[in-house]
N, C-alpha and C positions, 0 to 999 in steps of 0.2 A: 761450755754450753751457756747460753743466755736463758734466763727464766722465761717461761711461756708468756705470751702477751696477756693472757687472762689475769696474771698475777701482777702485772706492771701498772703503775699509776698513770692515768691519762695525763696528768699534769707533768709528770716526769718526762713522758714521751714528747709532749709539746715543748717543753723546755729544751730537751736534747735536739729536737728538730729545728727549733729556732736558732740554737747555737751552731748547729751544722750549716744551716742556711746562711747565717751571717758570715761564718768563716769562709764558706765557699764563695759567696758573692764578693767578699773582700779579696779573696785569692785570685779570682778570674779578672779582677780589675787592676792587678799589679802589672806594670808595663812589661816586665820580663815574661810573665805568664801570657799576656796578650800576644807578644811577639812569637813566643815559642810554641804556643798551643792554639789559642783562639783564632789568630789570623790564618794559620794553615788549615784549620777546620772549616773556617768560613770560606776560604778559597776553594777547598775541596767540595763543599756544598754548591758553590757557584758553578764550578766546572761540571758537576753531575747534572745540575739543573739546565745548564746551557746545552748539554748533549741531548737531553730529553725534549727540550723545546725545539731543537732543530735549527736554531738561529745561528748566524755567524758570530754574533756577540750579544751579550745580554743587554737589553734596553733599559735595565735598571742597575743602579749602583749597589753592589753588595758590600756593606760596611760591617764593622763590628756590632753595630746595633741589630744586624740581621742574623746574627750567629745563633740565636736561641739559647745563649748561655745562661740567661737569668732563669728561664723556665727549667733548664736542665739542672741548675744548682738547687732549685727548690725540690725537684724530683729526686735528686740524689740525697738531699737532706732527709726527706721522709724515709727513703729505703734504708739509709745508714743509721737512722735513729730508732727505727722500729725494733722492739725487743724480740729479735729472732737470732738463731745461730748465725755467725758471721758468714758462713758459706752461702746462706740464703740471702743475706743482705747484699753480698757482693753480686750474686746472680741477678737480684732485683735491680741493683744499680747498673749493671751491664745492660739489662733489658731496657731500662730507662734511657741510657745513652743512645742505644740503637734507635729507639722509638723517636726521641726528640730530634736527632740528626736527620732521620729519614723524613719525618713530617716537616721539618723546617726546610729541607731541600725541596720537598713538594711545594711548600709555601712560596719559596723563591721562584720556582718554575711557573706557578700559577700567576703570580704578580707580573712576571716577565711577559706572559701571554696576554694579560689583561691591561698592560700599561697604557694602551691607547683608548680604552673603554671608559665611559662615564662613571662606571662603578669602581674605578681603581682605588680612589681614596677610601671608599667604604670597605673594600676588601683589605687594603693595607692597614688601616688604622683600627678596624673594629672586627671584621669577620674572621680574618685569618688569625689574629692573636687570640680571639676567643676560642677558635677551633683548636689551636695548639694547646691551650690551657685545659680545655675540656677533654681532649684526648689523653693528656697526662693524668688527669684526675681519674678517668675511666681505667687507664692502665694501672694506677696505684690500687684502685679498688679490686681489680681482677687479680693483681699480684698478691694482695693480702689474702684473698680467698684461696689461692693455690698454696701460698708459702706458709701461712699461719699453721703451726704444728698442731693446733687443737683438733682439727678434724682427722688427722692421721699423720703419718711420718713423711713429711715433705710433699713435694709435688706429686699429684696423681699422674697416672700414665697419660690421660688425655691432656693434662696441663703441660707435661713435658713435651708432648708432640706439638701442641700449639706454640709453646715458647721456642722450641727448636726450629720450627717451620718459619715463624716470624723472623727470627734472627737470620736464618739462611736466606730468606727473601730480601731482607734489608741489605745484606752483603751483595747479593746478586744485583739488585738495583744500583747500588753504589759502584759496582764494577762495570756498569754498562759502557762508559767510554772506553775502557781498556779492552773489554771483550770485542768491541766492534773492530778494533785495529789489531786483534790478535792474529799473528801469523799461523799459529796452530789451528785456530778455528777456520781461517781461510783455507788452509790445506784440507781440513775436514770437509768444507763445503765443496771443494773440487772433487774430492774422493766420493762424496755422497752423490754428486751429479753423475759421475762415471758409473757408479754401482747401479743407480736407478736406470740409466740408459741401457746398460747391459741387460738388466732384468726385463725391461720393456721389449727390447729386441728379441729376447729369449722366448717371450710369450707371444710373439707375432705382432707386436705393435711397433710400427716403424718409428725410430727415434734417432736423433743425432745429438751429439754433445760437443759443444765448442767451448773449451775452458770450463766456466762454471754456469753456462747457459744450456738449458735442457729444451730441445725442440721436439714437440710431438704434434700430431695432426690436429689436436683439439686446442692446445695452448702452448705457450712458451713461458718458461720461468727462469729467472736469474736466481741462482742459489748463492745467497750471501751469508755472512756470519750470523745474521739474524734468523736465518732458516735452520741453523743447527743448534741454537740454544733456545731454551724455553724456561719460564718460571717453574715448570714441573720438575726441572732438574734439581734445584736446591731443596725443594719440598721432598723429593724422593730421598735424597741423601739424609735430610733431617729425620724423616720417618725411619729409614733403614738403620740409623744409628740410635734410635730411641725405642722403637717397638720391640724388636727381638729381646728375648730374656737373657741371653748370654752373648758375650763379646765375640765368640766364634761365629754365632749366627749373624750378628751385626756386621762382621767383616765380610761374610759370605754375601749378605744382602748388598753391602756397598760395592763388592766385586762385580755384582751383576749390573752396575750402573752403565758401564761402557757398552756391553753387548745389547742391553735393553734399549738404550736411547739411540744407539747406532741403527738398530733395526727400525725403531720408530721414525728416524730421520728418512731412511730409504722408503719406507712404506708411505710416509706422507708425500714424498715426491712422486710416487706412483699414482696418486690421485689425480694428477694433471691429465692423465689419459682417460679418466672416467667421463661418462656422459654428464652434461651440466644438469645436475639434479635440481638445483635451486639457483636463481639469480642469473641464468643464462650463460654461465661460465663455470668450468670446473674449478677455477681458482678459488671460488667461494668456499668449497669443500676443503680445498688444500689449506687455506688460511685457518679454517675452523677445526683442523685436524686435532690439535692439542686440546681444544675445548671439548671435543668429543671424547678424547682419552681421559680428561679430567672428569667428565660426566660418568664414564664407565667406572673409574676409580671410586667415585662418590657412591655409586650403586653397590660396589663390592664392600666398601668400608661400612656402609649403612647396614648391610646384611650381617657383616661380621660383628658390628657393635650390637645389633639387635639380638643375634642368636648365638654368639660365641664363634669359635673358630669354624669356618665353613666345612661341612662334610659334603657327601655326594648329593644329598637332597638340596643342600643350599646352593651347590654349584649349578644344579639343574634350574633352580629358581632364579639365580642370577642370569643364567643364559636366557630363560624365558623373559625376564624383565628387560634385558637388553634388546631382544628381538621385538617385543611389544613397543619399547621405546622407539626403535628404528622405524617400525611400521607407523606409529603415531606421528612421527616427524614427517614421514613421506606423505601421509594423508593430509597433514596440516600445513605443509610447506607453502601453500599459496593462501589457504583459508585464514590461518592464524595472523599473518601480517596484515591482511585486509581487515579482519575484525579488530586488530589492535589499532589500526588507523581510524576506524570509526569511533572506538572508545576514546582514543586521544582527542579526536575532534570535539567530543563533548566538553573537554577542558578548555576549549578556546575562549570562553568568556573570562576565565581567570588566568590562563596561560596562553597569551596571544601569539606566541612563537612556536607552537607545536608544529612538528613537520607534517608535510602533506604527502610524503612518500618515505618509505624506509630503505629503499635501494637507490641512492642518489648516483648520478652519473660519475664515473670514475672510481666508485667505491668497489674495488675488486674484492675486498675482504667481506663485505656484506654482513658485518657483525650485528648491526641494528636490525637488519632484515631477518636474520636467523633467530634473533632473541625470543620472539613469542613462540614459535614452533618448537625451538629447542627446549625452552623452559617447560612447556606442557609435556613434551616427550620425556624429559627427565622426571617430571612429577609422576607420570604414569609408571615409569620404571621403579621409582621409590615406593609407590603404592604396592607394588608387587612384592618387593623384598622386605618391606616393613608395613604390612597391610594395616591401615587405620580403621576404626569404626566409621560408619557412614557419615555421622556429623563432622568428624575430623577430615574425612575425604572432601566433603562439600566445602568446609571452611578453608582447607589448604588450597583448593582450586580457586576460590574467590581471592584469597590472599596472594596467590601467585599472579593472578590477573592484575590485581591492584599494584603489586610491586613492579611488574613489567611495564604497565602503562605509566606508572609514576616515574620510572627510570627514563623512559622515552621522552616524556615531557620535561623532566628535570634537566637532562643533558641539553635539550634544545634551548631552554630558558637560560641556562648558564652560559651557553655559547652566545646567545643574543645580548644578554645584559652585561656580561663581563668579558666577552671575547675569548673565553677559555674553551677550547675543544678538548673534551675529556678523552684520555687515551682509549684506543680500541680494546685493549686488554681489560679495562674496567667493565666494558659492556659484556665481554665474554665471561668475566667473573660473575657478573650480575645474572647471566643465564643459568649458572650453576647455583648461586647463593639463593635466588628467589624461591625456587621450589623446595630447596633443602630447608631454609628457614621457615617457609610456610607449613611444611609437613611437621617439623619439630614443634612449632608453636601451636598448631592445631591439636596435636596429640597431647600436649601439656595442658591445654584448656579443656578438651572434650573427652579424653580417654581416662577412664578410671584408674588404669594402671600405667606405669611408665613403659616406654617402648621396650626396653630390654626385658624386664620381668614379664611383660605380656607375651612376647614371642616365646620366651623360654618356658613359660607355664604351658603354653599350647604344645610345645615339644614334649614336655613331661607327660602331659595328658595323653598324647598319642602313644607314648611309650607304655604307659600303664594299660592302654586299651589293646596292646598287642601289635600295634603298628610301629615299625621302626622309625625313630625320629630322624635318623640319618639316612 
């Protein structure tokens, strides 16, 4: 065991970190190491970036200078030099490697999309390097908060969940090119289309299946490998292998992966037969299916975190929150996008490229159109499972509106100035993150008691008054 960080000299840590950094920087510049390690890693990042940009070939040259190895060496130096048990140092180093490789791949993809824009040199020479360094600094700060043994023994459970989910998502993103060409996933897509067609015919909705194409009276959909994989999959596995208290329960949770997501894949395809609730086509709801599932999972986890393991009363509250969220979305499905466009228009003096419509022609996914109504619906659900005081409710509503409007304007400005169209999945993630961050921030600022202790105190008070808390 290494002595706790509190007893270690800062000068000793700085000296060790400098020595590690100098050693690692010298090592990665050796010709043999460049050929055996750095060049393959750089080629891998370029291949993943090429797949996500959708181009036939990268319009930028990916050299060793694009590998991010220098930033990675400094990140490894800090994690390996910090006075912690070696198991925690190595976990921190592994997290740093995944972070730097992931962000550097994103950097290559963004530069490839922005190569013809006037802001390319600014992105290449200043913005993206600063972004990479800042992200590594924030990662190191967060890692030290979780890994330093002074607050407790190792990573807290939330820390383990976040770390495992981030690592699983990084591996999922890196595996994108291989997942697309997977024969197993293609067979799964064919099987899902046949299962969905059989169910639709069984409930009286005429449907035909030709290969992996599902024909219904309302819409046709081609079931590809992208339809049977979702970022929720690696997150589920990470949570399943982290949250349960025993390995038996963890293995049982992991064993539920195939039946759970098999059912979700089929149910998602059934939505093509529903009436067009929003956007004039049922495909908007089909593409947003996993976003809705993530929103429901967020509601459940928020109640679990606030009140402990859910009981019958909590299940009823979660069901009520889900129903109220769905009703809110239905009522705001046209009002919220129109109001968002009005508010975005107020930014025109400082953001001249803000969009004039949120449902552009050819956008079958409609992620931007769904963003305002979905964020507000999720916020209403979160209010019910973790009720804030009225100042917190008002503040969270305002912050949600600001974050949604800011995202709509920001993605339009980035596309106009740098030629980079942000992935649709980022907009879907913003629809979940905006209300969640707004509520947590508002409660932190305006509520006298933390979220968990406040809800649990209310439950104990009910129990003392003779009303069952569960």
